[in-house]
C-alpha positions as a Markdown table, in Angstrom:
| # | Residue | x | y | z |
|---|---|---|---|---|
| 1 | Met | -21.3 | 11.5 | -0.8 |
| 2 | Gly | -18.8 | 13.7 | -2.6 |
| 3 | Ile | -16.6 | 14.3 | 0.4 |
| 4 | Tyr | -16.4 | 10.5 | 1.1 |
| 5 | Leu | -15.5 | 9.8 | -2.5 |
| 6 | Ala | -12.8 | 12.5 | -2.5 |
| 7 | Leu | -11.3 | 11.2 | 0.7 |
| 8 | His | -11.4 | 7.7 | -0.6 |
| 9 | Val | -9.7 | 8.5 | -3.9 |
| 10 | Leu | -7.1 | 10.8 | -2.3 |
| 11 | Ser | -6.2 | 8.1 | 0.2 |
| 12 | Val | -5.8 | 5.5 | -2.6 |
| 13 | Val | -3.7 | 8.0 | -4.6 |
| 14 | Val | -1.3 | 8.6 | -1.7 |
| 15 | Trp | -1.0 | 4.8 | -0.9 |
| 16 | Val | -0.8 | 3.3 | -4.4 |
| 17 | Gly | 1.1 | 6.3 | -5.8 |
| 18 | Gly | 3.6 | 6.2 | -3.0 |
| 19 | Met | 4.2 | 2.4 | -3.6 |
| 20 | Phe | 4.5 | 3.0 | -7.4 |
| 21 | Phe | 7.1 | 5.8 | -6.9 |
| 22 | Ala | 9.1 | 3.7 | -4.3 |
| 23 | Trp | 9.1 | 0.6 | -6.5 |
| 24 | Met | 9.5 | 2.0 | -9.9 |
| 25 | Val | 11.6 | 5.1 | -9.3 |
| 26 | Leu | 13.3 | 5.2 | -5.9 |
| 27 | Arg | 14.3 | 1.6 | -5.7 |
| 28 | Pro | 16.3 | 1.3 | -8.9 |
| 29 | Val | 18.1 | 4.6 | -8.3 |
| 30 | Ala | 18.9 | 3.7 | -4.7 |
| 31 | Ala | 20.2 | 0.3 | -5.8 |
| 32 | Gly | 22.3 | 1.8 | -8.5 |
| 33 | Gln | 23.9 | 4.6 | -6.5 |
| 34 | Leu | 24.1 | 3.5 | -2.9 |
| 35 | Glu | 26.1 | 0.8 | -1.1 |
| 36 | Pro | 24.1 | -1.5 | 1.2 |
| 37 | Pro | 24.5 | 0.3 | 4.6 |
| 38 | Pro | 23.4 | 3.8 | 3.4 |
| 39 | Arg | 20.8 | 2.2 | 1.1 |
| 40 | Leu | 19.2 | 0.3 | 3.9 |
| 41 | Lys | 19.2 | 3.3 | 6.1 |
| 42 | Leu | 17.6 | 5.3 | 3.4 |
| 43 | Trp | 14.8 | 2.7 | 3.1 |
| 44 | Arg | 14.3 | 2.7 | 6.8 |
| 45 | Gly | 13.8 | 6.5 | 6.7 |
| 46 | Val | 11.5 | 6.2 | 3.7 |
| 47 | Phe | 9.3 | 3.6 | 5.4 |
| 48 | Glu | 9.2 | 5.5 | 8.7 |
| 49 | Arg | 7.9 | 8.6 | 6.8 |
| 50 | Phe | 5.6 | 6.8 | 4.4 |
| 51 | Phe | 3.9 | 4.2 | 6.7 |
| 52 | Pro | 2.1 | 6.7 | 8.9 |
| 53 | Trp | 0.5 | 8.0 | 5.6 |
| 54 | Val | -0.5 | 4.5 | 4.7 |
| 55 | Trp | -2.1 | 4.0 | 8.2 |
| 56 | Ala | -4.0 | 7.2 | 7.8 |
| 57 | Gly | -5.0 | 6.3 | 4.3 |
| 58 | Ile | -6.3 | 2.9 | 5.3 |
| 59 | Leu | -8.4 | 4.4 | 8.1 |
| 60 | Leu | -9.8 | 6.9 | 5.6 |
| 61 | Ile | -10.4 | 4.3 | 2.9 |
| 62 | Ile | -12.3 | 2.1 | 5.4 |
| 63 | Ala | -14.3 | 5.0 | 6.8 |
| 64 | Ser | -15.2 | 6.6 | 3.5 |
| 65 | Gly | -15.9 | 3.3 | 1.8 |
| 66 | Thr | -18.2 | 2.3 | 4.6 |
| 67 | Met | -20.1 | 5.6 | 4.5 |
| 68 | Met | -20.5 | 5.4 | 0.7 |
| 69 | Ile | -21.8 | 1.8 | 1.0 |
| 70 | Ile | -24.3 | 2.9 | 3.7 |
| 71 | Glu | -25.5 | 5.9 | 1.7 |
| 72 | Thr | -26.0 | 3.7 | -1.4 |
| 73 | Gly | -28.2 | 1.1 | 0.2 |
| 74 | Gly | -25.8 | -1.2 | 2.1 |
| 75 | Leu | -23.5 | -4.1 | 1.2 |
| 76 | Ala | -26.3 | -6.1 | -0.4 |
| 77 | Ala | -26.9 | -3.3 | -2.9 |
| 78 | Thr | -23.3 | -3.1 | -4.1 |
| 79 | Thr | -22.2 | -3.9 | -7.6 |
| 80 | Pro | -19.7 | -6.7 | -8.5 |
| 81 | Ser | -17.0 | -4.0 | -9.1 |
| 82 | Val | -17.5 | -2.6 | -5.6 |
| 83 | Arg | -17.3 | -6.1 | -4.1 |
| 84 | Ala | -14.1 | -6.8 | -6.1 |
| 85 | Met | -12.7 | -3.5 | -4.9 |
| 86 | Ile | -13.5 | -4.4 | -1.3 |
| 87 | Thr | -11.8 | -7.8 | -1.7 |
| 88 | Leu | -8.7 | -6.5 | -3.4 |
| 89 | Gly | -8.4 | -3.6 | -0.9 |
| 90 | Thr | -8.7 | -6.0 | 2.0 |
| 91 | Val | -5.9 | -8.2 | 0.6 |
| 92 | Met | -3.8 | -5.1 | 0.1 |
| 93 | Met | -4.4 | -4.0 | 3.7 |
| 94 | Leu | -3.5 | -7.5 | 5.0 |
| 95 | Ile | -0.2 | -7.4 | 3.0 |
| 96 | Phe | 0.6 | -4.0 | 4.4 |
| 97 | Phe | -0.1 | -5.2 | 8.0 |
| 98 | His | 2.3 | -8.1 | 7.4 |
| 99 | Val | 5.0 | -5.8 | 6.0 |
| 100 | Tyr | 4.6 | -3.4 | 8.9 |
| 101 | Phe | 4.5 | -5.9 | 11.8 |
| 102 | Ala | 7.0 | -8.4 | 10.4 |
| 103 | Pro | 9.8 | -7.5 | 8.0 |
| 104 | Phe | 9.7 | -3.7 | 8.8 |
| 105 | Arg | 10.1 | -4.4 | 12.5 |
| 106 | Arg | 12.9 | -6.9 | 11.8 |
| 107 | Ile | 14.7 | -4.5 | 9.4 |
| 108 | Arg | 14.7 | -1.8 | 12.2 |
| 109 | Arg | 16.2 | -4.3 | 14.7 |
| 110 | Cys | 18.8 | -5.5 | 12.2 |
| 111 | Leu | 19.8 | -1.9 | 11.4 |
| 112 | Asp | 20.0 | -1.0 | 15.1 |
| 113 | Ala | 22.4 | -4.0 | 15.5 |
| 114 | Glu | 24.3 | -3.0 | 12.2 |
| 115 | Asp | 23.5 | -6.5 | 10.8 |
| 116 | Tyr | 23.3 | -5.3 | 7.2 |
| 117 | Pro | 23.1 | -8.7 | 5.5 |
| 118 | Ala | 20.0 | -9.6 | 7.6 |
| 119 | Ala | 18.5 | -6.1 | 7.0 |
| 120 | Gly | 19.1 | -6.7 | 3.3 |
| 121 | Gln | 17.1 | -9.9 | 3.5 |
| 122 | Gln | 14.2 | -8.1 | 5.2 |
| 123 | Leu | 14.3 | -5.3 | 2.5 |
| 124 | Ala | 14.1 | -8.0 | -0.2 |
| 125 | Thr | 11.0 | -9.4 | 1.4 |
| 126 | Ile | 9.5 | -5.9 | 1.7 |
| 127 | Arg | 10.4 | -5.2 | -1.9 |
| 128 | Lys | 8.5 | -8.3 | -3.2 |
| 129 | Leu | 5.5 | -7.6 | -1.1 |
| 130 | Val | 5.3 | -3.9 | -2.0 |
| 131 | Gly | 5.7 | -4.9 | -5.7 |
| 132 | Phe | 2.8 | -7.3 | -5.4 |
| 133 | Asn | 0.7 | -4.7 | -3.5 |
| 134 | Thr | 1.5 | -2.1 | -6.1 |
| 135 | Leu | 0.1 | -4.5 | -8.8 |
| 136 | Leu | -3.0 | -5.1 | -6.7 |
| 137 | Gly | -3.4 | -1.4 | -6.2 |
| 138 | Val | -3.3 | -0.7 | -10.0 |
| 139 | Ile | -5.8 | -3.6 | -10.6 |
| 140 | Thr | -8.0 | -2.2 | -7.8 |
| 141 | Ile | -8.0 | 1.3 | -9.4 |
| 142 | Ala | -8.8 | -0.3 | -12.8 |
| 143 | Val | -11.7 | -2.2 | -11.2 |
| 144 | Ala | -12.9 | 0.9 | -9.4 |
| 145 | Thr | -12.9 | 3.1 | -12.6 |
| 146 | Ala | -13.8 | 0.6 | -15.4 |
| 147 | Gly | -15.2 | -2.3 | -13.5 |
| 148 | Lys | -18.8 | -1.2 | -13.7 |
| 149 | Tyr | -18.5 | -1.4 | -17.5 |
| 150 | Tyr | -17.0 | -4.9 | -17.6 |
| 151 | Leu | -18.2 | -6.7 | -14.5 |
| 152 | Val | -21.7 | -8.0 | -14.7 |
């Protein structure tokens, strides 16, 4: 059980921590110091390096979470906080899948065509979705750590 929990938490830390860093630190600095073409190219590079980590994290979160649920008696035996964590995590994954398969693909095509205004629109969409996903991630962490004390 310990190895599953460690993999689960480390995967969440990489994913949510990476989004927090990108949204709260990198985004404002990049916006303040770079003109649109180099800023958009920077974000493309950031996403291309970060998204494989998110994919790996999602796989590990699902696998480790499933194993912990099995070892603790199955889904019927889970607590409200675990069910809330599953629900929030599923929404986060769906948002990531949308970001990856829609605006991220479009931003790459726009940058390949040097259509910077269109790429900027896609980046704005990604920014909003990542901001929302970061908030969901923080809430999920709060539920995971304190939920058993407050959710009946």
